[in-house]
N, C-alpha and C positions, 0 to 999 in steps of 0.2 A: 619104508621101503614099498617101492613100486613095480611090480612084476611087468618086464620089458613085453612078454608075449605070453600065450599059453604055450606055446610049443618050445619056448625056450626058457629055461630055469634061471637065467641070469636077470637079477634084480639089480634094480638102481638105488643106490643107499643117499639119497642126496645131503644128508644132515652128515655124512661122514667124505662126502665128495668122492663117492666111489659105485662101481659097478661091482657085484660079488655074482660068484657060482659055487654054491656047496656041494661038495662031492665026499661021499667017504666020511662025513663026521668033519671034514676040513672045510675052509673056505679061502678059495682064490679072489684077488681081488685086482681091478684098474683104476687107480687113481685118476681123477681126471679136474679139468677145468674147462667150464663154459663160457664163451666169450663170443656174442652176437651169433654168428653164423659157422663157430668153429668149435669142436672140442678137442682140446689138449690132451692127450694121453701120457701121464706125468710117470707112472709106475705099474709095473703090471708084476704080480708076485702070485708064486702057488707053493703052499708050505711043502717042506721036504717030503711028507709024506706022498704028495700029488704031483711030484715033478717027474716027469718023463709018461705019464698017463695020457697025455694029450688035454689034459683039462685046462690049460692057459689059452691053447687054442680055441676051445670051446667057449672059453670065456671071451676072447677077442671076434670071435663070430656072433657073440651074443652083444656085444658093445657094437661092432659094426653095422649090424644089421638095423638096430634104430638109427644108428645116425644116417645111413641112407634113408629111412622111410621119413626121417625128419627134414632131409634136404641139407644137411651140414656138412660141413668137410671136416677131416680128422686131420690133427697135428700129431704126429705119434716121437713125442717126445722121449720116451723111453725106448731103449735100445731092442728090447724083445719086440714091442707093438710096430716100431721101424721094419725089423727083419721080418715080420709076420706078415704084413702089408707088401712088402717087395716079394717075399715067395708067394703069396695070394693075390696074385693081379688082378683077379675078379673084383678087387675094391681098389682098384688102382683110381675110379671115379672118384674116390672119397677123399683124395690126397690133395693137400693145398700144393 
């Protein structure tokens, strides 16, 4: 696993094709597929114990910040990822 940034606990687990965020002994994750200059976010999932705590939002921040730093576009295939990006227009420049 590769730590995305010192300030963000989201890690990239390339062996499992997903970003992960561990909180409270549980792991939320976003599966992805990388293709040239695009990251496809296929599925975002938080365990039941983490739902409603903002974990999935923090996970998305931890996915989108490195996407911006890498200069790639994000294709939110997952309904949650799409809704998150629509609610947080500060990431509009990342959308395809």
